[in-house]
C-alpha positions in Angstrom: 45.2 65.7 15.0 45.8 69.2 16.1 46.2 71.5 12.6 49.7 72.4 11.8 48.5 76.5 11.9 46.4 75.9 14.5 48.9 75.4 16.7 51.7 77.8 15.6 49.1 80.8 15.1 48.7 78.5 18.9 52.1 79.2 19.9 52.7 83.3 18.2 49.5 84.1 21.0 50.8 82.7 23.8 53.7 84.6 23.3 52.2 88.2 22.6 50.4 86.9 26.2 54.3 86.6 27.9 55.1 90.0 26.3 52.1 91.7 28.0 51.8 89.9 31.1 55.5 90.5 33.8 53.4 93.7 35.4 54.6 97.0 33.5 58.0 95.8 31.4 56.0 97.4 28.1 58.5 100.1 27.0 55.6 103.1 27.0 55.7 106.5 24.6 54.1 108.5 25.6 54.3 112.4 24.7 54.8 114.1 28.2 52.8 117.7 28.9 55.2 120.8 28.3 55.2 120.7 32.6 54.7 117.7 35.3 55.3 117.4 38.6 57.1 114.1 39.8 56.5 113.2 43.3 59.2 110.6 45.4 58.0 109.7 48.2 61.6 107.7 49.9 62.6 106.2 53.5 63.9 109.9 54.6 61.0 111.7 52.9 59.3 113.3 49.7 61.3 115.5 47.5 59.0 116.7 44.3 60.9 117.1 40.9 59.0 119.7 38.4 60.2 118.8 35.0 60.1 121.8 31.7 59.6 119.9 28.5 61.6 122.1 26.0 64.8 121.9 28.2 65.0 118.2 27.2 61.7 116.8 25.0 63.0 112.5 25.0 64.5 113.1 28.5 60.8 114.6 29.5 59.1 111.8 28.0 61.1 109.2 28.9 60.5 110.1 32.5 57.2 110.3 32.4 56.4 107.4 31.2 58.5 105.5 34.1 56.5 107.2 36.5 53.5 107.4 35.2 54.4 103.6 35.2 55.6 103.2 38.9 58.7 102.1 37.5 60.7 103.6 40.2 58.3 102.9 43.1 61.1 101.0 45.5 64.1 101.3 43.8 67.3 102.0 46.1 69.4 105.1 45.6 72.3 103.1 44.4 74.8 105.4 44.0 74.7 108.8 46.4 78.1 110.2 46.5 78.2 112.6 48.6 79.3 116.9 47.5 78.2 115.0 43.8 75.1 113.6 43.6 72.3 111.2 43.9 71.7 108.4 41.3 69.1 106.5 41.4 66.7 103.6 38.2 67.3 100.6 37.7 64.2 98.6 38.9 64.1 95.7 41.5 62.5 93.4 38.7 65.0 92.7 36.3 62.1 90.8 34.4 60.6 95.3 33.8 64.2 96.0 34.2 65.2 94.3 30.8 63.1 95.6 28.8 64.1 99.3 29.2 67.4 98.3 29.5 67.6 97.6 26.0 65.2 101.2 25.3 67.9 103.6 24.1 67.1 107.4 23.9 68.9 109.3 21.4 70.9 112.3 23.0 70.0 115.9 22.6 71.8 119.2 23.8 72.0 120.7 27.3 70.0 124.2 27.0 70.5 123.7 30.8 73.7 123.5 32.9 73.9 121.3 35.6 73.5 122.9 38.7 72.0 121.6 42.7 69.3 120.4 42.8 69.0 119.6 38.6 68.0 116.5 37.2 69.7 114.2 34.2 69.6 110.5 33.2 73.3 109.4 33.5 74.2 107.8 29.9 77.3 105.6 29.0 80.9 107.1 27.4 79.1 105.6 24.4 76.4 107.5 22.4 72.6 107.5 22.5 73.4 105.5 26.1 70.7 106.7 28.6 67.8 104.2 29.5 66.3 104.6 33.2 68.7 105.7 34.6 69.0 109.5 36.8 70.6 111.4 38.6 70.1 114.7 41.5 73.0 116.9 41.1 74.4 117.9 44.8 76.5 121.2 43.4 77.4 122.9 40.4 78.8 120.1 37.8 78.1 122.2 34.3 81.4 120.2 33.1 79.4 117.7 32.7 77.0 119.8 30.3 79.0 119.3 27.6 79.5 115.8 28.1 75.8 114.7 26.8 74.6 115.6 30.2 71.5 117.3 29.0 68.9 118.5 32.4 65.5 118.6 32.0 63.9 118.6 35.2 65.0 120.5 39.1 64.5 119.2 42.6 61.1 121.8 43.9 60.8 121.1 47.5 62.6 118.2 48.9 65.9 118.8 48.7 67.1 118.8 52.2 65.7 114.9 51.5 67.8 114.4 48.9 70.6 115.4 51.2 70.0 113.2 53.8 70.0 110.1 51.3 72.5 107.6 52.8 76.2 107.9 50.8 77.9 105.5 53.8 79.0 103.3 51.1 81.2 105.8 49.3 83.2 106.1 46.1 85.2 102.7 46.0 82.2 100.5 47.3 79.8 101.8 45.1 77.0 98.3 44.0 77.1 97.0 40.5 75.2 97.9 37.7 75.1 94.8 36.0 74.2 93.1 39.1 71.2 95.4 39.7 70.2 94.9 36.7 70.8 90.4 36.8 69.5 90.3 40.6 67.6 93.2 41.2 67.0 93.6 44.7 68.1 91.1 46.0 71.4 92.3 45.6 70.7 95.3 47.0 69.0 94.1 49.7 71.8 91.5 51.0 74.8 93.1 50.0 73.9 97.3 50.4 71.2 97.2 53.4 71.2 100.8 54.2 70.9 102.4 50.9 67.6 104.5 50.6 64.2 103.8 49.3 61.3 105.5 46.7 58.7 103.8 48.6 56.3 105.6 45.2 57.1 107.7 42.7 53.4 109.1 41.3 52.5 112.7 38.7 52.2 114.6 41.6 50.2 117.8 38.7 50.5 118.0 35.0 49.7 121.3 33.1 
């Protein structure tokens, strides 16, 4: 007969093992360097985001950990609105996205403005609702500054690539974010096959 406590220990060990598998679905919390660059190799070409941690420390740390863990690899630019912004940041694997979706960031003040080329975490209308989605401003969207959208970085190379990201689905046919979270890239590939893709996102340089 198997000892009751041995059985409990085995179950707990199995739970730990499951939590540590699933290929990168752990939420990392390393502090980012004061300045670093992230290189995005996309289906349109390469662009580079430079992050200054002092601008928005919580956002900078989260973005650093997401890029370092290769979270954005194979993610789609799922909301590209001409004359406004390009949004990405939902992982194509629902099991990876799940852990990060519940790891919300506390809000922080905007020290800079949402001008063209600046990069900011998306959020809902409720407080402290940032997690993995990011957008790049196409124009002066400074009206967002007082609404909790704190820029943490800036596109320093390849903004012309960002400008060419596919926006043909328009404002009335935007993918359902809840379905992306539930179904991942399978949903987007089937219903929105023209979306541009992040092939890889990596830390290019740290200071």
